[in-house]
N, CA, C and O atoms as a GROMACS GRO file, in nm:
protein
  572
    1UNK      N    1   0.084  -0.117   0.000
    1UNK     CA    2   0.000   0.000   0.000
    1UNK      C    3   0.089   0.124   0.000
    1UNK      O    4   0.187   0.132   0.075
    2UNK      N    5   0.055   0.221  -0.084
    2UNK     CA    6   0.130   0.346  -0.096
    2UNK      C    7   0.063   0.457  -0.016
    2UNK      O    8  -0.060   0.462  -0.006
    3UNK      N    9   0.146   0.546   0.041
    3UNK     CA   10   0.090   0.662   0.112
    3UNK      C   11   0.117   0.792   0.036
    3UNK      O   12   0.054   0.894   0.064
    4UNK      N   13   0.212   0.789  -0.059
    4UNK     CA   14   0.241   0.903  -0.147
    4UNK      C   15   0.291   0.846  -0.279
    4UNK      O   16   0.345   0.736  -0.284
    5UNK      N   17   0.274   0.924  -0.385
    5UNK     CA   18   0.326   0.880  -0.515
    5UNK      C   19   0.371   1.002  -0.595
    5UNK      O   20   0.330   1.115  -0.568
    6UNK      N   21   0.456   0.976  -0.696
    6UNK     CA   22   0.506   1.083  -0.782
    6UNK      C   23   0.539   1.024  -0.918
    6UNK      O   24   0.582   0.909  -0.927
    7UNK      N   25   0.519   1.101  -1.023
    7UNK     CA   26   0.546   1.054  -1.159
    7UNK      C   27   0.648   1.139  -1.231
    7UNK      O   28   0.645   1.262  -1.222
    8UNK      N   29   0.738   1.073  -1.303
    8UNK     CA   30   0.838   1.140  -1.384
    8UNK      C   31   0.803   1.124  -1.531
    8UNK      O   32   0.688   1.097  -1.565
    9UNK      N   33   0.901   1.140  -1.618
    9UNK     CA   34   0.874   1.127  -1.761
    9UNK      C   35   0.834   0.985  -1.797
    9UNK      O   36   0.729   0.963  -1.857
   10UNK      N   37   0.918   0.889  -1.762
   10UNK     CA   38   0.891   0.750  -1.800
   10UNK      C   39   0.903   0.656  -1.682
   10UNK      O   40   0.921   0.536  -1.700
   11UNK      N   41   0.892   0.709  -1.561
   11UNK     CA   42   0.897   0.626  -1.442
   11UNK      C   43   0.807   0.684  -1.334
   11UNK      O   44   0.769   0.801  -1.340
   12UNK      N   45   0.773   0.602  -1.238
   12UNK     CA   46   0.691   0.643  -1.125
   12UNK      C   47   0.753   0.589  -0.997
   12UNK      O   48   0.826   0.489  -1.000
   13UNK      N   49   0.724   0.654  -0.886
   13UNK     CA   50   0.772   0.608  -0.757
   13UNK      C   51   0.661   0.625  -0.654
   13UNK      O   52   0.573   0.710  -0.668
   14UNK      N   53   0.667   0.542  -0.551
   14UNK     CA   54   0.570   0.552  -0.443
   14UNK      C   55   0.640   0.532  -0.309
   14UNK      O   56   0.735   0.455  -0.296
   15UNK      N   57   0.591   0.604  -0.211
   15UNK     CA   58   0.634   0.588  -0.073
   15UNK      C   59   0.536   0.489  -0.010
   15UNK      O   60   0.416   0.516  -0.001
   16UNK      N   61   0.588   0.376   0.033
   16UNK     CA   62   0.504   0.269   0.087
   16UNK      C   63   0.472   0.293   0.234
   16UNK      O   64   0.535   0.375   0.301
   17UNK      N   65   0.375   0.221   0.283
   17UNK     CA   66   0.332   0.233   0.422
   17UNK      C   67   0.447   0.205   0.519
   17UNK      O   68   0.450   0.262   0.628
   18UNK      N   69   0.541   0.117   0.480
   18UNK     CA   70   0.656   0.088   0.567
   18UNK      C   71   0.766   0.194   0.554
   18UNK      O   72   0.875   0.177   0.609
   19UNK      N   73   0.739   0.302   0.483
   19UNK     CA   74   0.826   0.418   0.462
   19UNK      C   75   0.944   0.391   0.368
   19UNK      O   76   1.038   0.470   0.363
   20UNK      N   77   0.940   0.282   0.295
   20UNK     CA   78   1.039   0.257   0.191
   20UNK      C   79   0.985   0.310   0.059
   20UNK      O   80   0.866   0.338   0.047
   21UNK      N   81   1.074   0.324  -0.040
   21UNK     CA   82   1.034   0.375  -0.171
   21UNK      C   83   1.048   0.264  -0.274
   21UNK      O   84   1.145   0.188  -0.273
   22UNK      N   85   0.951   0.255  -0.362
   22UNK     CA   86   0.956   0.163  -0.475
   22UNK      C   87   0.935   0.245  -0.603
   22UNK      O   88   0.849   0.334  -0.606
   23UNK      N   89   1.012   0.214  -0.707
   23UNK     CA   90   0.999   0.283  -0.836
   23UNK      C   91   0.987   0.179  -0.946
   23UNK      O   92   1.033   0.066  -0.930
   24UNK      N   93   0.925   0.217  -1.058
   24UNK     CA   94   0.910   0.127  -1.171
   24UNK      C   95   0.902   0.209  -1.299
   24UNK      O   96   0.884   0.331  -1.296
   25UNK      N   97   0.915   0.140  -1.410
   25UNK     CA   98   0.913   0.206  -1.540
   25UNK      C   99   1.054   0.211  -1.598
   25UNK      O  100   1.139   0.129  -1.562
   26UNK      N  101   1.078   0.306  -1.686
   26UNK     CA  102   1.208   0.319  -1.751
   26UNK      C  103   1.314   0.358  -1.647
   26UNK      O  104   1.296   0.453  -1.571
   27UNK      N  105   1.422   0.283  -1.645
   27UNK     CA  106   1.529   0.308  -1.548
   27UNK      C  107   1.643   0.389  -1.609
   27UNK      O  108   1.757   0.376  -1.565
   28UNK      N  109   1.614   0.473  -1.709
   28UNK     CA  110   1.717   0.556  -1.769
   28UNK      C  111   1.786   0.639  -1.661
   28UNK      O  112   1.719   0.704  -1.581
   29UNK      N  113   1.917   0.636  -1.658
   29UNK     CA  114   2.000   0.713  -1.565
   29UNK      C  115   1.972   0.680  -1.418
   29UNK      O  116   1.996   0.763  -1.331
   30UNK      N  117   1.920   0.560  -1.391
   30UNK     CA  118   1.894   0.519  -1.254
   30UNK      C  119   1.769   0.577  -1.191
   30UNK      O  120   1.755   0.577  -1.069
   31UNK      N  121   1.678   0.628  -1.273
   31UNK     CA  122   1.557   0.693  -1.224
   31UNK      C  123   1.468   0.601  -1.141
   31UNK      O  124   1.394   0.648  -1.054
   32UNK      N  125   1.473   0.471  -1.166
   32UNK     CA  126   1.388   0.375  -1.095
   32UNK      C  127   1.465   0.297  -0.989
   32UNK      O  128   1.424   0.187  -0.952
   33UNK      N  129   1.577   0.354  -0.941
   33UNK     CA  130   1.659   0.288  -0.839
   33UNK      C  131   1.671   0.376  -0.715
   33UNK      O  132   1.775   0.438  -0.694
   34UNK      N  133   1.566   0.384  -0.633
   34UNK     CA  134   1.571   0.470  -0.514
   34UNK      C  135   1.665   0.412  -0.408
   34UNK      O  136   1.695   0.292  -0.410
   35UNK      N  137   1.710   0.496  -0.318
   35UNK     CA  138   1.795   0.447  -0.209
   35UNK      C  139   1.714   0.367  -0.109
   35UNK      O  140   1.591   0.378  -0.104
   36UNK      N  141   1.782   0.288  -0.030
   36UNK     CA  142   1.713   0.217   0.078
   36UNK      C  143   1.702   0.310   0.198
   36UNK      O  144   1.767   0.414   0.204
   37UNK      N  145   1.621   0.271   0.292
   37UNK     CA  146   1.602   0.351   0.412
   37UNK      C  147   1.455   0.381   0.433
   37UNK      O  148   1.368   0.326   0.366
   38UNK      N  149   1.429   0.470   0.528
   38UNK     CA  150   1.291   0.509   0.557
   38UNK      C  151   1.274   0.658   0.528
   38UNK      O  152   1.363   0.739   0.553
   39UNK      N  153   1.157   0.693   0.473
   39UNK     CA  154   1.132   0.826   0.420
   39UNK      C  155   0.993   0.875   0.459
   39UNK      O  156   0.905   0.796   0.494
   40UNK      N  157   0.974   1.008   0.454
   40UNK     CA  158   0.845   1.068   0.485
   40UNK      C  159   0.784   1.144   0.367
   40UNK      O  160   0.666   1.176   0.369
   41UNK      N  161   0.864   1.174   0.265
   41UNK     CA  162   0.815   1.247   0.148
   41UNK      C  163   0.905   1.218   0.030
   41UNK      O  164   1.022   1.182   0.047
   42UNK      N  165   0.851   1.234  -0.092
   42UNK     CA  166   0.931   1.216  -0.212
   42UNK      C  167   0.873   1.295  -0.328
   42UNK      O  168   0.757   1.336  -0.324
   43UNK      N  169   0.955   1.316  -0.429
   43UNK     CA  170   0.910   1.369  -0.557
   43UNK      C  171   1.007   1.320  -0.662
   43UNK      O  172   1.123   1.292  -0.632
   44UNK      N  173   0.960   1.311  -0.784
   44UNK     CA  174   1.047   1.272  -0.895
   44UNK      C  175   1.034   1.376  -1.004
   44UNK      O  176   0.930   1.439  -1.022
   45UNK      N  177   1.143   1.391  -1.078
   45UNK     CA  178   1.146   1.480  -1.192
   45UNK      C  179   1.153   1.399  -1.319
   45UNK      O  180   1.109   1.284  -1.324
   46UNK      N  181   1.208   1.459  -1.422
   46UNK     CA  182   1.214   1.391  -1.550
   46UNK      C  183   1.294   1.262  -1.544
   46UNK      O  184   1.247   1.158  -1.592
   47UNK      N  185   1.413   1.266  -1.485
   47UNK     CA  186   1.499   1.148  -1.481
   47UNK      C  187   1.562   1.123  -1.345
   47UNK      O  188   1.653   1.042  -1.333
   48UNK      N  189   1.515   1.192  -1.241
   48UNK     CA  190   1.573   1.176  -1.109
   48UNK      C  191   1.463   1.186  -1.004
   48UNK      O  192   1.348   1.220  -1.033
   49UNK      N  193   1.501   1.155  -0.881
   49UNK     CA  194   1.408   1.167  -0.770
   49UNK      C  195   1.482   1.208  -0.645
   49UNK      O  196   1.603   1.189  -0.634
   50UNK      N  197   1.410   1.264  -0.550
   50UNK     CA  198   1.464   1.298  -0.419
   50UNK      C  199   1.358   1.269  -0.316
   50UNK      O  200   1.238   1.276  -0.344
   51UNK      N  201   1.403   1.238  -0.196
   51UNK     CA  202   1.311   1.207  -0.088
   51UNK      C  203   1.367   1.260   0.044
   51UNK      O  204   1.488   1.280   0.058
   52UNK      N  205   1.278   1.281   0.137
   52UNK     CA  206   1.316   1.324   0.271
   52UNK      C  207   1.316   1.202   0.362
   52UNK      O  208   1.215   1.134   0.378
   53UNK      N  209   1.432   1.175   0.421
   53UNK     CA  210   1.445   1.063   0.514
   53UNK      C  211   1.371   1.095   0.644
   53UNK      O  212   1.336   1.210   0.670
   54UNK      N  213   1.348   0.993   0.725
   54UNK     CA  214   1.279   1.014   0.852
   54UNK      C  215   1.356   1.106   0.946
   54UNK      O  216   1.298   1.164   1.037
   55UNK      N  217   1.488   1.120   0.925
   55UNK     CA  218   1.566   1.215   1.006
   55UNK      C  219   1.566   1.356   0.945
   55UNK      O  220   1.640   1.443   0.992
   56UNK      N  221   1.484   1.380   0.842
   56UNK     CA  222   1.464   1.508   0.773
   56UNK      C  223   1.580   1.549   0.684
   56UNK      O  224   1.587   1.665   0.643
   57UNK      N  225   1.672   1.457   0.654
   57UNK     CA  226   1.778   1.483   0.556
   57UNK      C  227   1.728   1.439   0.419
   57UNK      O  228   1.624   1.374   0.408
   58UNK      N  229   1.802   1.475   0.314
   58UNK     CA  230   1.762   1.445   0.177
   58UNK      C  231   1.845   1.332   0.118
   58UNK      O  232   1.962   1.315   0.152
   59UNK      N  233   1.783   1.256   0.029
   59UNK     CA  234   1.852   1.154  -0.050
   59UNK      C  235   1.799   1.165  -0.192
   59UNK      O  236   1.677   1.172  -0.212
   60UNK      N  237   1.887   1.166  -0.290
   60UNK     CA  238   1.846   1.178  -0.430
   60UNK      C  239   1.907   1.064  -0.512
   60UNK      O  240   2.006   1.004  -0.471
   61UNK      N  241   1.846   1.034  -0.626
   61UNK     CA  242   1.894   0.926  -0.712
   61UNK      C  243   1.861   0.956  -0.857
   61UNK      O  244   1.775   1.039  -0.888
   62UNK      N  245   1.932   0.887  -0.946
   62UNK     CA  246   1.906   0.898  -1.090
   62UNK      C  247   1.954   1.029  -1.149
   62UNK      O  248   2.021   1.108  -1.083
   63UNK      N  249   1.919   1.050  -1.274
   63UNK     CA  250   1.951   1.174  -1.343
   63UNK      C  251   2.086   1.174  -1.411
   63UNK      O  252   2.178   1.103  -1.369
   64UNK      N  253   2.097   1.252  -1.516
   64UNK     CA  254   2.223   1.264  -1.589
   64UNK      C  255   2.305   1.384  -1.541
   64UNK      O  256   2.422   1.396  -1.576
   65UNK      N  257   2.245   1.470  -1.461
   65UNK     CA  258   2.313   1.587  -1.406
   65UNK      C  259   2.357   1.553  -1.264
   65UNK      O  260   2.273   1.542  -1.174
   66UNK      N  261   2.486   1.536  -1.243
   66UNK     CA  262   2.537   1.499  -1.110
   66UNK      C  263   2.489   1.597  -1.004
   66UNK      O  264   2.458   1.556  -0.892
   67UNK      N  265   2.484   1.725  -1.036
   67UNK     CA  266   2.440   1.825  -0.939
   67UNK      C  267   2.295   1.802  -0.896
   67UNK      O  268   2.260   1.834  -0.782
   68UNK      N  269   2.210   1.747  -0.983
   68UNK     CA  270   2.070   1.724  -0.949
   68UNK      C  271   2.052   1.611  -0.849
   68UNK      O  272   1.949   1.604  -0.782
   69UNK      N  273   2.150   1.524  -0.837
   69UNK     CA  274   2.139   1.417  -0.739
   69UNK      C  275   2.232   1.438  -0.619
   69UNK      O  276   2.261   1.344  -0.545
   70UNK      N  277   2.279   1.562  -0.602
   70UNK     CA  278   2.366   1.596  -0.490
   70UNK      C  279   2.298   1.704  -0.407
   70UNK      O  280   2.325   1.823  -0.425
   71UNK      N  281   2.209   1.663  -0.316
   71UNK     CA  282   2.134   1.762  -0.238
   71UNK      C  283   2.221   1.829  -0.132
   71UNK      O  284   2.329   1.778  -0.098
   72UNK      N  285   2.175   1.942  -0.080
   72UNK     CA  286   2.248   2.007   0.027
   72UNK      C  287   2.240   1.926   0.156
   72UNK      O  288   2.146   1.849   0.176
   73UNK      N  289   2.338   1.944   0.242
   73UNK     CA  290   2.336   1.878   0.372
   73UNK      C  291   2.232   1.947   0.460
   73UNK      O  292   2.192   2.060   0.433
   74UNK      N  293   2.191   1.880   0.561
   74UNK     CA  294   2.096   1.937   0.657
   74UNK      C  295   1.997   1.832   0.700
   74UNK      O  296   1.980   1.729   0.635
   75UNK      N  297   1.931   1.859   0.810
   75UNK     CA  298   1.832   1.764   0.862
   75UNK      C  299   1.708   1.838   0.911
   75UNK      O  300   1.653   1.809   1.017
   76UNK      N  301   1.665   1.937   0.829
   76UNK     CA  302   1.549   2.016   0.866
   76UNK      C  303   1.455   2.039   0.748
   76UNK      O  304   1.390   2.143   0.739
   77UNK      N  305   1.447   1.942   0.656
   77UNK     CA  306   1.365   1.959   0.536
   77UNK      C  307   1.222   1.908   0.560
   77UNK      O  308   1.202   1.807   0.627
   78UNK      N  309   1.124   1.980   0.502
   78UNK     CA  310   0.984   1.943   0.521
   78UNK      C  311   0.915   1.898   0.392
   78UNK      O  312   0.818   1.823   0.398
   79UNK      N  313   0.964   1.943   0.276
   79UNK     CA  314   0.908   1.899   0.149
   79UNK      C  315   1.013   1.912   0.041
   79UNK      O  316   1.110   1.987   0.055
   80UNK      N  317   0.994   1.837  -0.068
   80UNK     CA  318   1.089   1.837  -0.178
   80UNK      C  319   1.011   1.837  -0.309
   80UNK      O  320   0.903   1.780  -0.318
   81UNK      N  321   1.068   1.902  -0.411
   81UNK     CA  322   1.006   1.907  -0.543
   81UNK      C  323   1.116   1.892  -0.648
   81UNK      O  324   1.223   1.953  -0.636
   82UNK      N  325   1.091   1.812  -0.750
   82UNK     CA  326   1.190   1.790  -0.857
   82UNK      C  327   1.130   1.826  -0.991
   82UNK      O  328   1.009   1.813  -1.013
   83UNK      N  329   1.215   1.872  -1.081
   83UNK     CA  330   1.175   1.905  -1.217
   83UNK      C  331   1.268   1.837  -1.315
   83UNK      O  332   1.296   1.718  -1.301
   84UNK      N  333   1.315   1.910  -1.413
   84UNK     CA  334   1.404   1.856  -1.514
   84UNK      C  335   1.548   1.882  -1.472
   84UNK      O  336   1.598   1.993  -1.487
   85UNK      N  337   1.615   1.781  -1.421
   85UNK     CA  338   1.755   1.789  -1.379
   85UNK      C  339   1.781   1.889  -1.267
   85UNK      O  340   1.890   1.947  -1.260
   86UNK      N  341   1.683   1.910  -1.182
   86UNK     CA  342   1.701   1.996  -1.065
   86UNK      C  343   1.593   1.964  -0.962
   86UNK      O  344   1.488   1.908  -0.995
   87UNK      N  345   1.621   1.999  -0.838
   87UNK     CA  346   1.526   1.982  -0.728
   87UNK      C  347   1.541   2.099  -0.632
   87UNK      O  348   1.643   2.166  -0.630
   88UNK      N  349   1.437   2.121  -0.552
   88UNK     CA  350   1.438   2.219  -0.445
   88UNK      C  351   1.368   2.158  -0.325
   88UNK      O  352   1.285   2.068  -0.339
   89UNK      N  353   1.402   2.207  -0.207
   89UNK     CA  354   1.336   2.159  -0.086
   89UNK      C  355   1.314   2.275   0.010
   89UNK      O  356   1.389   2.373   0.012
   90UNK      N  357   1.209   2.262   0.088
   90UNK     CA  358   1.178   2.362   0.191
   90UNK      C  359   1.242   2.321   0.322
   90UNK      O  360   1.232   2.206   0.365
   91UNK      N  361   1.309   2.418   0.386
   91UNK     CA  362   1.360   2.400   0.521
   91UNK      C  363   1.245   2.427   0.619
   91UNK      O  364   1.145   2.488   0.582
   92UNK      N  365   1.260   2.380   0.742
   92UNK     CA  366   1.159   2.405   0.845
   92UNK      C  367   1.132   2.554   0.865
   92UNK      O  368   1.020   2.591   0.901
   93UNK      N  369   1.231   2.639   0.843
   93UNK     CA  370   1.212   2.784   0.861
   93UNK      C  371   1.145   2.851   0.741
   93UNK      O  372   1.127   2.972   0.741
   94UNK      N  373   1.109   2.772   0.638
   94UNK     CA  374   1.040   2.826   0.521
   94UNK      C  375   1.132   2.872   0.409
   94UNK      O  376   1.084   2.915   0.304
   95UNK      N  377   1.262   2.866   0.429
   95UNK     CA  378   1.355   2.902   0.322
   95UNK      C  379   1.368   2.785   0.224
   95UNK      O  380   1.335   2.671   0.256
   96UNK      N  381   1.415   2.816   0.104
   96UNK     CA  382   1.426   2.716  -0.003
   96UNK      C  383   1.572   2.691  -0.036
   96UNK      O  384   1.652   2.785  -0.043
   97UNK      N  385   1.606   2.566  -0.056
   97UNK     CA  386   1.738   2.525  -0.107
   97UNK      C  387   1.714   2.457  -0.241
   97UNK      O  388   1.624   2.374  -0.253
   98UNK      N  389   1.794   2.491  -0.343
   98UNK     CA  390   1.782   2.429  -0.476
   98UNK      C  391   1.918   2.376  -0.519
   98UNK      O  392   2.022   2.428  -0.480
   99UNK      N  393   1.916   2.272  -0.600
   99UNK     CA  394   2.038   2.216  -0.657
   99UNK      C  395   2.006   2.162  -0.795
   99UNK      O  396   1.890   2.135  -0.828
  100UNK      N  397   2.109   2.147  -0.876
  100UNK     CA  398   2.090   2.110  -1.015
  100UNK      C  399   2.096   2.234  -1.102
  100UNK      O  400   2.177   2.323  -1.077
  101UNK      N  401   2.013   2.240  -1.204
  101UNK     CA  402   2.022   2.347  -1.303
  101UNK      C  403   1.920   2.459  -1.285
  101UNK      O  404   1.914   2.548  -1.370
  102UNK      N  405   1.840   2.459  -1.180
  102UNK     CA  406   1.732   2.558  -1.166
  102UNK      C  407   1.780   2.697  -1.129
  102UNK      O  408   1.711   2.794  -1.160
  103UNK      N  409   1.892   2.710  -1.066
  103UNK     CA  410   1.940   2.842  -1.024
  103UNK      C  411   1.900   2.873  -0.882
  103UNK      O  412   1.829   2.796  -0.817
  104UNK      N  413   1.947   2.985  -0.835
  104UNK     CA  414   1.925   3.024  -0.695
  104UNK      C  415   1.779   3.058  -0.670
  104UNK      O  416   1.716   3.126  -0.751
  105UNK      N  417   1.725   3.012  -0.557
  105UNK     CA  418   1.587   3.045  -0.523
  105UNK      C  419   1.577   3.185  -0.466
  105UNK      O  420   1.677   3.243  -0.424
  106UNK      N  421   1.456   3.241  -0.464
  106UNK     CA  422   1.438   3.373  -0.401
  106UNK      C  423   1.451   3.363  -0.249
  106UNK      O  424   1.438   3.255  -0.192
  107UNK      N  425   1.476   3.475  -0.187
  107UNK     CA  426   1.482   3.481  -0.041
  107UNK      C  427   1.341   3.497   0.015
  107UNK      O  428   1.252   3.547  -0.054
  108UNK      N  429   1.320   3.455   0.136
  108UNK     CA  430   1.192   3.473   0.201
  108UNK      C  431   1.146   3.347   0.270
  108UNK      O  432   1.220   3.250   0.284
  109UNK      N  433   1.020   3.351   0.314
  109UNK     CA  434   0.958   3.239   0.384
  109UNK      C  435   0.849   3.183   0.296
  109UNK      O  436   0.760   3.255   0.252
  110UNK      N  437   0.855   3.053   0.270
  110UNK     CA  438   0.765   2.988   0.176
  110UNK      C  439   0.690   2.873   0.241
  110UNK      O  440   0.736   2.815   0.340
  111UNK      N  441   0.575   2.840   0.184
  111UNK     CA  442   0.492   2.732   0.236
  111UNK      C  443   0.477   2.617   0.137
  111UNK      O  444   0.438   2.507   0.176
  112UNK      N  445   0.508   2.641   0.008
  112UNK     CA  446   0.485   2.538  -0.094
  112UNK      C  447   0.573   2.567  -0.214
  112UNK      O  448   0.599   2.683  -0.246
  113UNK      N  449   0.618   2.461  -0.282
  113UNK     CA  450   0.695   2.482  -0.405
  113UNK      C  451   0.675   2.366  -0.502
  113UNK      O  452   0.648   2.253  -0.462
  114UNK      N  453   0.691   2.399  -0.631
  114UNK     CA  454   0.677   2.301  -0.739
  114UNK      C  455   0.778   2.336  -0.848
  114UNK      O  456   0.808   2.453  -0.870
  115UNK      N  457   0.829   2.234  -0.916
  115UNK     CA  458   0.923   2.256  -1.025
  115UNK      C  459   0.866   2.204  -1.155
  115UNK      O  460   0.796   2.103  -1.159
  116UNK      N  461   0.898   2.276  -1.262
  116UNK     CA  462   0.862   2.234  -1.396
  116UNK      C  463   0.988   2.198  -1.472
  116UNK      O  464   1.086   2.150  -1.414
  117UNK      N  465   0.986   2.222  -1.600
  117UNK     CA  466   1.103   2.195  -1.684
  117UNK      C  467   1.183   2.324  -1.694
  117UNK      O  468   1.160   2.405  -1.784
  118UNK      N  469   1.276   2.344  -1.602
  118UNK     CA  470   1.361   2.462  -1.602
  118UNK      C  471   1.306   2.582  -1.528
  118UNK      O  472   1.369   2.688  -1.530
  119UNK      N  473   1.192   2.569  -1.464
  119UNK     CA  474   1.138   2.679  -1.388
  119UNK      C  475   1.078   2.628  -1.257
  119UNK      O  476   1.050   2.508  -1.243
  120UNK      N  477   1.060   2.718  -1.162
  120UNK     CA  478   1.004   2.681  -1.032
  120UNK      C  479   0.898   2.783  -0.991
  120UNK      O  480   0.905   2.900  -1.028
  121UNK      N  481   0.801   2.736  -0.915
  121UNK     CA  482   0.693   2.820  -0.863
  121UNK      C  483   0.684   2.794  -0.713
  121UNK      O  484   0.683   2.679  -0.670
  122UNK      N  485   0.678   2.900  -0.634
  122UNK     CA  486   0.667   2.886  -0.489
  122UNK      C  487   0.561   2.981  -0.436
  122UNK      O  488   0.543   3.093  -0.485
  123UNK      N  489   0.492   2.934  -0.332
  123UNK     CA  490   0.393   3.015  -0.262
  123UNK      C  491   0.456   3.062  -0.131
  123UNK      O  492   0.497   2.981  -0.047
  124UNK      N  493   0.462   3.193  -0.115
  124UNK     CA  494   0.516   3.251   0.007
  124UNK      C  495   0.420   3.225   0.124
  124UNK      O  496   0.303   3.193   0.103
  125UNK      N  497   0.470   3.239   0.243
  125UNK     CA  498   0.388   3.220   0.363
  125UNK      C  499   0.268   3.315   0.366
  125UNK      O  500   0.165   3.283   0.424
  126UNK      N  501   0.282   3.434   0.302
  126UNK     CA  502   0.172   3.531   0.300
  126UNK      C  503   0.074   3.507   0.185
  126UNK      O  504  -0.020   3.584   0.167
  127UNK      N  505   0.096   3.401   0.107
  127UNK     CA  506   0.003   3.365   0.000
  127UNK      C  507   0.041   3.415  -0.138
  127UNK      O  508  -0.019   3.371  -0.237
  128UNK      N  509   0.137   3.505  -0.149
  128UNK     CA  510   0.178   3.552  -0.281
  128UNK      C  511   0.265   3.448  -0.350
  128UNK      O  512   0.327   3.364  -0.285
  129UNK      N  513   0.270   3.454  -0.482
  129UNK     CA  514   0.348   3.359  -0.561
  129UNK      C  515   0.475   3.423  -0.615
  129UNK      O  516   0.480   3.545  -0.636
  130UNK      N  517   0.575   3.342  -0.638
  130UNK     CA  518   0.696   3.387  -0.706
  130UNK      C  519   0.742   3.273  -0.796
  130UNK      O  520   0.720   3.156  -0.767
  131UNK      N  521   0.807   3.310  -0.906
  131UNK     CA  522   0.854   3.212  -1.004
  131UNK      C  523   0.994   3.251  -1.048
  131UNK      O  524   1.026   3.370  -1.054
  132UNK      N  525   1.078   3.152  -1.078
  132UNK     CA  526   1.212   3.179  -1.129
  132UNK      C  527   1.253   3.067  -1.223
  132UNK      O  528   1.195   2.958  -1.223
  133UNK      N  529   1.355   3.097  -1.301
  133UNK     CA  530   1.405   2.999  -1.398
  133UNK      C  531   1.368   3.038  -1.540
  133UNK      O  532   1.348   3.156  -1.571
  134UNK      N  533   1.358   2.938  -1.626
  134UNK     CA  534   1.326   2.962  -1.766
  134UNK      C  535   1.189   3.028  -1.781
  134UNK      O  536   1.097   3.003  -1.702
  135UNK      N  537   1.177   3.113  -1.884
  135UNK     CA  538   1.052   3.183  -1.909
  135UNK      C  539   1.022   3.184  -2.060
  135UNK      O  540   0.968   3.282  -2.112
  136UNK      N  541   1.056   3.079  -2.128
  136UNK     CA  542   1.041   3.070  -2.274
  136UNK      C  543   0.896   3.094  -2.321
  136UNK      O  544   0.874   3.151  -2.428
  137UNK      N  545   0.800   3.050  -2.242
  137UNK     CA  546   0.660   3.057  -2.282
  137UNK      C  547   0.576   3.141  -2.186
  137UNK      O  548   0.454   3.129  -2.181
  138UNK      N  549   0.643   3.226  -2.110
  138UNK     CA  550   0.572   3.309  -2.013
  138UNK      C  551   0.535   3.235  -1.886
  138UNK      O  552   0.452   3.283  -1.808
  139UNK      N  553   0.596   3.118  -1.863
  139UNK     CA  554   0.560   3.040  -1.745
  139UNK      C  555   0.599   3.107  -1.613
  139UNK      O  556   0.553   3.066  -1.506
  140UNK      N  557   0.683   3.208  -1.619
  140UNK     CA  558   0.718   3.283  -1.497
  140UNK      C  559   0.653   3.420  -1.493
  140UNK      O  560   0.682   3.500  -1.403
  141UNK      N  561   0.566   3.450  -1.588
  141UNK     CA  562   0.492   3.575  -1.587
  141UNK      C  563   0.363   3.553  -1.507
  141UNK      O  564   0.262   3.508  -1.562
  142UNK      N  565   0.368   3.584  -1.380
  142UNK     CA  566   0.254   3.558  -1.293
  142UNK      C  567   0.134   3.644  -1.333
  142UNK      O  568   0.151   3.760  -1.370
  143UNK      N  569   0.015   3.589  -1.326
  143UNK     CA  570  -0.106   3.667  -1.361
  143UNK      C  571  -0.134   3.774  -1.257
  143UNK      O  572  -0.231   3.849  -1.270
   0.00000   0.00000   0.00000
């Protein structure tokens, strides 16, 4: 039984009731080979995934961009989001850490974040939105 799930380009992953992760589908660049251990949250991007361990540290796998599978150190993460060769995570204090190709996140206190293909969207604690990264199609032009 799964308690959370996430889908990538050609693979999917689920966080099981026993807090382990299972992935299936295309294993290009190790996308379907999650680490062992126990976890509380996960997300997958195009070819990689990251999860928050029960000790609130991060573990990432897969991907062709080494930087995308090398998360920052720390043990205070509450959520994680992955896109195309990059991921970001929220610290307990609401700040954002990003790694891979997405670029530096904005400063401030945030409550939610999501990544697309080269861009990111975050909701600040006060409810306003901010976006950064690629803007080829106006995806960072907030309404």
